[in-house]
N, C-alpha and C positions, 0 to 999 in steps of 0.2 A: 929834406925832407916831406913826403905828399902833404899839402894845405889845402884846406875848402876856403874859397874865395866869395865871400857873402858881398852883394848889394842890395839896394833895393828900400832901404828904410827910410822913414823919415816921420813929417809929419800928416793926418788926414783928418777932413773933420768925420762926425757920426755919419754913418750911412757910405762913404766912400768908398775906394777900392783900392788897392797896394799889392804889387807885385814884389815878392823876393825871388833873388835868384842866388844860386851857390854852385859855381861850381869845383868841379875836383877834376883829378888824372882819370885818364881810360880806365891804369889797372884798380882800382879803386872804384869805381862806376859802374864797371862789368861785374864785382863781384860781391859789393856790399848792399846793404838795406840805408836808403838815404831816407833822412825824417826833418822833420821842422820839431823845433820843442819853444817854448818860451817862457821865461822869466818875469814875473813883476817885484816891484820892491817888496823885501819882505817876507819873498813865496817862494816855495822850493819849485825848480822845476818841472816844468812838464812838456807830455811828449802832444803835439799838434795832430799831426799826418807824417804816415811813414808810407814808402812806397817800396815793394823789393823787386829783386833783380825778374824774378816770375811775373811781376806786372800785379800784383796787391797790391792794392791800397787799404788803410786805416785812416778814422778819423775821430778826434775826440769829442765826444756828442756835443758841446757849447760850439765846434765848426762847421759841423755839417749842413751842408747847402748851401752855408758861406763862402768855405775856402777849398781849392782844389789843388795837391799836389803832382805833379805831372814830371815825367824824365825828357829830355831831348839828347837820344843817344849820342847823335851826332856831333854835341856840342859837352857831352859828359858835361851837363846841366840840370839840376833839379831846381824847381819853380814851384812858388807858394802863391797860386795867384787867392788873393782875398775880397771878398765884395761884403758888403753893406755891413763894414765895421763902426765895433761900438765902443765905447769907452772902456770897456772890462778885457779888451784886446790890447790895450796899452801894452807891453812890457817890451823889453831887450829877445829880440828871435835866433835862434843860432841853431844852425844848420850841419847837419851829423850824419856822419857813416861808421855805419856797426857792421860789423862782420857776420854774418850769420851762423857760421860755422865755428865762433866765439875765438878762443887761443890759437892760432897758425905758426909757427915758426917764421920769421922772417915777413912778417906781416901784423898792422896793427889790430885793437881791437876794436879801438872805439875812438873815432877823431871829431875832432868838434872845433866848426867855425870861430870867428873871433864875436861875433856876435854884433846883430844891429836891432838901432830904437825903432821901435816904431810906437807911434805916438796918435791918439786919438782920440779930440778935443776940439769945440768949437772955438 
């Protein structure tokens, strides 16, 4: 089955930087909206940033100017570059692939990565 392969989580000091990576198949990458979500303990999962096939990017207000989502078409990989990290950014970060067409026979609607822990602490 198609999977999202994540990497890049870890421990970083406040004000530091970290880059998350998420690789998937070419079939998914070419047709799906890619996104990054996060979930802190006891909190609901929230969207951080999305990157559509057409190239449109959308960011949560709290990360605008600090986080950048990008896509490498050759590598079928989406990145989340995080700068000026704050303790409140601490969460499990998830890669997501969503079919913008919704339910299509033979294709998954929504795919999640395994999650990677990002901890911002001194």
